N, C-alpha and C positions, 0 to 999 in steps of 0.2 A: 376294416376296423368296425366293430359293432358300436352302438350308441353308448353303452356303458364304458367301453374302453375309451372313446373320445372324451367323455365326461371325467374319467380318471386322469388322463394325460393333461387335459386342460387344468384341472385342479392342481395336479403336481407341478405344472409349469409355474403357475402364479405363486405357489408356496415357495418354490425355489427362488423366485425373483424376490419375494418378501424376506427370505433367509438372507439373501446377499445384502439387502438394505439394512437388515437387522445387525449383520455382522459388521457393516461399515459404521453404522451409529454406535455400536458397542465400542468400537475402537476410538472414534473421534470425539464423542461427547464428553468422556471423562478428561480428555486432554484439553478441553475447553475451560475447565475450572481453573480458577486463578491460583497460583501458588507453585512452589517448586518442591515436589516430594523428595527429591534427592538431597536437597539442602536440609529438610527436616530430619531424614535418617542420619545424615552426617553429624547434624548438631546433637542428636542423641547419643551417638556412638564416640563422639569426641568430647563429651563433657569432662572438664578438668584438664584438658590438654591446653597448653599455652603456645606450642610451636606451630606457627601459622603455615610453614612448609609442610609439615606432616598432615595438618588438616586439609590443606590444598590437594596433596597426593591422594588422600582417602576420598575426598570429593571427586577428583578425576577418575579414580578407579571405579567408583559407583556409576558415574556418568556413562563410562564406556561399557560397564557390565550390563546395565539396563538398557543400553543403546538409545538413550534420549539425546545423544550428541549427534545422531544421524537426522537427515531431513525427515519430515513427518510422512511423506509418501513412501520412503524407504522402510521407515518402522512399520508402516501398515502392511507392506508386502511381506516383511519378515513375520508379522503377526499372523498373516493369513497361511503362510507356509507352515508355521508352527501348529496352526490349528489342525492341519491335515495329519500331523503326527501325534495329536492329542496333547501337545505341550502349550498350557495357558500361561507360562511364564512363571517368574519368582515374585512372591509378594514383596512389595516395597517395605510395608510396615512390619511384617513378621519375618523379614529376611533371616536365614535363606530358606525358608519354607516354600514349597511349590504350591501354587494356586490349586492345582488338581488334588493335592493332599488335603488342603484346607476344605475344599468342596466335598471331598469324599467323606470327611468326618462330619459335615454339616447336613448333608442331603438326608441321611437316615432320620435325624431329629425333625427336619422339616416334614418329611413324608409321614413319619409316625404321629406327628401332631396334627397336620392339616388334612391329610387324606381321610382319616376316620371322622374328623370333625365336619368336613365338608359333606361327606357321604351321609352321616347321621342327620345333619341339618337339612340336607336336600330331601331325604326321605320323609322326615317328620313334617317339614314345611309343605311338601306336596300333598301329603295325606290330610293335613289340616286345611289347606286351601281348597282341596276337592270336597271335603266334608262341608266347609262353609258354603260353597257354591251350591251344592246339591241338597243339603238339608235346610239351608237358610234359616230363618227364625233366629233363636238365641244363639246358635252357633256362629252365624254370619255376624250378628251384632257384637259378639264378644271377640271372636277369633280375629276378624278384620281390623278392628281398632288396635288391638294388642299387637298384631303383626306390623301394622303401620307405625306404631310408636317405636317398637324395637328396631325395625329396619332403618328408622331415622337416626338411630344412634350410631355414630361411627365406631368401627372396631376398637380403635385406640381409646376412645372415651369409655366404652363399657369395660375394656380391659383395666384402665386406670381406676374406675369405680370399684370393680371386683377386687382388684389388688389392695385398695385402701380398706375396704369393708372386711373382706374375708382373710386377708393376710396380715395387713398392719394392725387393724383394729382388734378383730377377734382372735387372730393368730391360728386359725384353723389350717392354714396352708403356708408353704414357704414363700418368701418374697420374690426370689429370683433363682435362676440357674436351671439345669436339667436334672441335677441330683444333688445331694449333700456334698459340699466342696471337700470334706475330709474323706470322702469314700473313693475307693479305686474301682472303676467299672469291672464288674464280674457278674457271672451268671449265678446270683444268689437271691434269696427271698428278701433280704434286707435291702440290697440295691434296687431290685425291681420295685419294692414298696417305696423307695425313695423317689423313683423315676415316676411312679404313678402319682405320688403326691405333688410333685412339681408340675406334672402334665395336666392336672385337673383344671385349675383356673384358666390357663390359655385355651384349653380345649372347650370349656363352657362358653368363654367370651366369643369364640368363633362360631360355635353352634347356635347360640342364641340369635345372633345377627343373621346368620344364614337361614335359619328357620323363618324369620320375618320376611326376608326378601323373596324366598320361594313360595311362602303361603300366599303372599299378595299376587305374585306371577301366576300361580296355578288357579287361584280364585277367578282372576280377570279372564284367563283363557277359557276355563270351564264355563263361566256365565256366558261367554261369546259362543262357544260350541253349543250350549244348551239352548240358545236362541236361534240356532242356524235352521235352514229350511229343511234339511235332511232329517232333523229330529222331529219336527212337526209332521213330516211325510210319514216317518216310521211309526209314530203314534197313531196316525190315522189308519195305517195298515194293521194295527193291533199288535205290533211287535211288543214284547215285554220291556218293562223299564230297566230291568237289570241288564239286558242285552244292549239296550240303547246307551245306557251309561257306560258300558264297556267301550263302545265306539267313541263316545263323547271324550272320555278321559284318555283314550289312546291318542286322539288327535290333539287334545290339550297338552299332552306330554312331550310332543316333539320339541316345542321351544324350550320347555324345561330341561330336556336332555341336552340341547345346546348350551343352556346356562350351567349345567353340570360339567360339560367339557371345558367350558370357559373358567369355571371356578377351579377345577383340578388343574388346568393349564397355567393359569396365572398364579396362584399361590402366592400373590404379591400384594400390593395395596395393603388394605387393612389387615389382612392375615399376617403378613410379614411384620407389619408394624407391631402386632401383638407379641411377636417374638422379641422385639426391641423393648417393649415395655416390661416384659417379664425376664428380660436378659436370658432368654432361651437360646441355647447353642445351635440355632439353625441358620439358614441362608440370610435371613432378614437381619440378624444381629451382625453377622460378618459383613454384609453389604453396608451396614450403617457405620461400622468400624472402619471399613475401607474408604468411604466417602470422607470421614473425619480426617483420615490420614493421607488423602490424595493418593491412595494406593491404586494406580491405574490398572495393573494386571488383575488385582482382586475384584475391582469394580467391574471390569469387562468380563471376567469370569462368571460372577454372579448374574449379571443382566443377560449374558449369552445363555446361561443355563435356563433363566426364566423364559427368555424369547423362544428357546428350542421347545420348552414344555408348552407354551402357548400354541406354537405352530403345530406341533405334533398333535395336541388334543383337537384342535380345529380340523386338521387334515383327516384324522381319524373319524371324527363326527360327520365331516362331509361325505366321506366314502361309505359310512353306514347309512347316511340318509339316502344315498343313491339306491340302496336296496330296499329300505323300509318306508319310505315316503312315495305313495303313489303319484303325487303331483310332480315329483322329479323324474320319476319313470316316464310319465306321460310327455313332459318336456324333452326328454332324450329321444323319444320316438318321433316327435315332431321335427327335431333337428336332423333326422336321417334323410 
């Protein structure tokens, strides 16, 4: 087995171990929340009923259907077994909807909002950070403080400010949702225009904060590389500045690529909170709804999807690093 194959197998093993831990936590943590979700469902379904025997039978039926009458370890084995068939269970709060159906409707909204926002913020942030480090002067004095200020603003705070100013006060954009509630989703200019209007504020709130963080990171890494010994040595050899800058920014980009993978993988934290602020019909809004309703299957489904995204993004970037980073290649050769 060659050095890269060993590197790949080692990474794969540790990611599989992490996946097992993530699946276990996804199952057990929601069930540690105090409360009885079945009692909440039954109370909603039996409103107006006065026959206690009927209410009791409804309660026992749901207890058996959701399997919460079984020991926790047995519930976990059933959960794992269902995962292999792609069955994430039935939502408690949206009974009888399947969790997979809910997530299938939410994922396109989350990807459509966050993937373009993260990519645009990442590209603009890195360009501005590189310019600030290389040009210095007024660029560094303006870009760095502004980036630092924007990066210090939490996603949800900026989202609330933009919602209040541009939607509530000025009325330029809608307050909530993914499209006008009276519309039926269809491929028409009117519907697409409505989606774009609802998409704009959440998109901008994510982009602005992402730009700040990436600009700071790229500036610091570029300054570090510009002061490295190989840059001084290259200048003494008479190599053109344009060629040196390509090497500098290539090396500075490696940690930023990792940051991009993490951003795309996580799509949680502040980004998903933005969905909650704007009531955007993505994973963040459904996760928030599931937590409020103690909807164990939906909570587990959302967090499992997020965990898989994080692991897949990190695994992909680790494998790519094995090819493009000469330092990793050197360590692989030393391990042979």
